[in-house]
N, C-alpha and C positions, 0 to 999 in steps of 0.2 A: 286498134282494139275495138271489138264490137261492143255496142251499148248493151247494158244488162237487160235481160228479159224478165228476170225475177229480182226484186229488191225487197229485202226484209229490213225494216228499220224500227228500232225501239220496241221490239217484240217482248211482251210480258205475258206469262201464263201463271195464274194462281189456281190452286185447287182447294175447295172447301172440304174439310174433313172434320170428324168429331173432335179431333185433338187441336184443331186450329187451321190456319191457312198455310198451305205448302207453296212456297215461292219457287216454282219449278224452273221458270225462265225469267231472267231479270235484265231486260234491255238488250236483246241480241240484234246485231246488225250484220248483214252480209249481202252480197249480190253475185249473180252468176250470168254469164253470157252464153249465147248459142255456141255449141262445140266445145265448151269448157267443162272440166271436171273439178268440182269443189268438194273437198273432203272436210267433214265436220267430225272432229276427233275428241275423245274424252272418256273418262271412266264411266262405268254404270252409275246412273243417277245424276249425271252432269246436265241433263236436259236436252240431249241430242234428239232422241226419238220424239219427245214432246214438241220440240221445235218443228220437226218434219211433219208430224200429224196436224199441227196447227195451220200449216200452209194450206192443207186441203180441208180444213175445218172438220176433222175426224175425232175431235176430243169429246169427252162425255159432258153432260149438262153441268156437272160440278165445276167445270173449268171456266175461269174468267180470263178473256184474252184481250190484250191491249196492244197498241202500236199499229204498224201497217205492214201488209204483205201485198206488194204491188206486182201484178202480173201484166206485162206490157202496159204499165201505167194504171191498170185497174186495181183498186184495193179489194182483194178477195175477202178480207174480214168483214166488209160491208156488203158483200154479194148475197143474193137471195139463194134459197135452197135449190130452186130450179136452175139457176145459173151455175151453182157448184156441181150439180149432177152432170152438166155439160162439160165442165172443166175437168172433172175427175175421169181419167182414162183417155179421153180424147185429146186434151191439151197437156195435162200433167198426169203422168202415170206413176204408180208406186210399186216397188218390189219389196215384199215383206220378208222378214227375217227367216221364217220357216215355211217353205213351200208346202209341207205336209198339212199345215193348218190353213193355208191360203187356197190350195187346190182342193176341189171336192172329190173324194175318193170313189164316189159312186157314178161319176160321169167320166167319159173318155176325155183325154186332154184336149183333143181337137174340138170336141163339142163345147168345152168351156171357152176356148179362144174364139170360136165362131159366135158364141153368145155375146161375148164382149164386143166383137165387131158390130154385130147387128143392133146392139143397144144404141150405138152412136152413129151408125151409118146405114143408109137405105141400100143394103146389098142383099142379093138373094143368098140363100143358104149355100148354094153351090159356089158362088163367087167368094163368099166369106171362107169357105173351106179351102179354096185354092190359095187365098191369102194366108190362112193359118199354116198351110204346108210351107209356103214361101218364108214365113217368119221362123218356123222351126228350123228350116234349112239355113236361114240367115244367121242364127245363133249357134250353128255348128252341130245340130242333132243329126246323126247319120240316118239314112233311109227315112226321111221325114214323111214321105207319102205313106209309109206303113206305121210309123210311130204315132201319127196323128190319131189313129184309132185305138191306141192303147190307153190303159188306166195308169194312174199315178204310181201304183205299187209295182208296175212293170218298168218304171224308170229308176235309174240310180239317183243318188242325192244330187250329183252334179247336173244330171239331165233334168231333174225336176226344177232346179234353179234356172237352168237355161230355158225351160218351158215357161217359167214365170217371166223371164225377160222377153220371150217371144210374145206372150200375152200383153205385156206392157207396151211393146212396140207395135202391136197389131193395128192401133188406130192412129199411127203416125204422130205421137205426142212430140212436143218441142222440149219437154223437160221430163226426166226420169229421176225420182227420188228412190234411192236404194238404201234400205234400212238394214244394216248388218247383213248383207246378202251372202256372206261366205262363212258365217259363224259355225254351221254344222258340217262343214266340208273339210276334207283333208287338204294338206298344203298344196299338193299338185293340182287338185280340182279347183281350189281357191284361185290359183294363178290363172287357170283357164277361164273361169267365170269373170274375173276382173279384166282379163285381156279382151274378152268379148265386149264388156261395157265400155272400156277405153276406146276400142276400135269403132264401136257404133257412135260414140260421142264425136270422134274426129272425122269419121267417114260420112256420117249422116247429119252432122251439125246439130246433134241432140245435146242439150245441156244435161249434165248429171250432177246431182247432189248425193254424195256417198257418205252415209252415216257409219262410223266405225269406231271401235275402241283401240284398234291396232295400227299404230303408226307405220308398222312394217309394210302394210298393204298400200300405203299412201304414196310412198316414194316413187313407185314405178308407174303410176297412172294419173295422179292428180296434178292439176295446174296450180290450184290455190288451196290453202288450208285455213280452217278456223278451229282453234283449240278451245274447247269449252271446259269450264270448271265451275261447279256450284251455280249453274244457270246463267253464267256470263261467258262471253268470248274473252279470253285472256291474252291470246296472241293470234294474229292473222296476217296472211301475206302469201307471196309466192312460195311454193314448196322448197325450192332450192335455197332461197334467202332464209326461210324459217329454220330449215335443217342445218344450214352451214353456220348461221350466226344467231341462234336462238337467244332471246334476251329475257325470257320468263322462266323462273325456276321450275314451274310445273311442266312446261314443255321439255325442259332439260331433263327432268326426272323421268318423263315418259320415254325419252330417247335413251337414257342411261339404263333403263330396265329391259331394253331389247337385247336378245342374244346376238353375239357378233359372229360373223362368218369366219373372220380371221382374228387371231390373237390367242391368248392363253386359255386353253380349254378348261383348265381348273379354276379359272377366275369366276366367282359366283356372280349371279345377276344382282343388280342393285335395285331393290324395290323402293317405292316411295313410302316412307314411314307414315303411320297413322291411318285414319279413315276419312273419307269425304264427309263434310258436315251435314247435319240434319237441316233440310230446307224449311222445316217448321221454325227453326231459330238459327238462321245463318249467322256466322260470326261477324262482329263489327270490323270495319276496315277492310283490308284485303282478305277475301275468303280463304285464301291458301295459307295465310300466315301461321296457323297452328301446325302446319306440316312443313313449312319452308325452312330450309337450312340457312337462308340469308336474311330472314326478317329482322328488322331493327325498329325498336320503338321510336327512336329519334327520326327515322325516315317517314313515320306516319303509318307503317304497315299495320299496326294493331288498331288504329283509330279512324283512318281516312280511306275511303274507297278509291283506288287508283283509277285514273282516266286513261283511255287509250292514247298513246303518243307514238308518232312515227320515229323509227330508229334508223341509223345510218344504212343498214342493209335493205331498207324499204318496207319492212314489215311493221305492223302495229303491235304494241305491247302494253298491257295494263299492269305495270309493275313500277312501284316508286323508285326502285334502284336499277331499272333497266339499263340506262346509259352507263352507270358505274360498273355493272356486272359485265356488260359488253366490253368495256375498255379493259377489264381485268383479264380477258382472254377466254378460252374455250370453257363455256359454262357447263356443258355436258361432262367434260373431264373433271371439273371441280366438284360436281355432284357425286361422281363416282368415287373421288378421293375422300370427300368429307362425309360420305354416308357411312 
């Protein structure tokens, strides 16, 4: 196994607001190696995007960040603004959720990619244009030599997202952070965009951190998964181990809420009851306990924050009853039955 190129440890992010301090991220740990795809999964408000933005120091002044973000051993949280300008785009690139807001509609797509290349590398405009065409072709945009001179409104949604990926790859970064890259796309185009990302990761040894709320997109492309809830990672490990023998009720609830390709078409989907907590006043103990079907006061669920412990399947789980729930059998099926 390759050593990690990015290590996030003890990451905390607090936001100062008029109503008090929002504890958006509370002690997040993860690592990713070259050629790996790490998926960070959770509902809206779980802290996924804030975690991603903190890696590149893109948070507003109201944010207070703690912990460490080590990039090849260098702590980026302590890096200067000048150093971060060199890191962004050239070493770590980010693909944002909506390409319509990330791409400038008044400039041609190729011009924007050329500009990104020339910011970081001493290339002529002609050489940068040649690379821009190569990148558009690499991500599967047809007739890249013609498309390079078109505007964003002339691209379909899927092609805009591919253009964003091409821009992210244009300076040969070692890590790509993709924040909900398929949210606005239909299912077929989603699959194509994710396939492009997975292929680039494994073929070019680019590490990918995929931020998503959809466990369905994770199974086919990610190597590892970190499930976030209320600003913490509650389960983490290899995708197969986490899916096959999940030991956290929240992960099981996410899996139970997915539509099934096979089975009774009349069977309703099983949502997770309740709402995510306010991070102004997160609940005591396990943050998931107000919505958990298996929370017990005697297990400490309501009063003690659970620590991450390794389970027999190899994954880590922050649940007081993880071992007991695993031993009782298929947790996803139990959630479906008891909901």
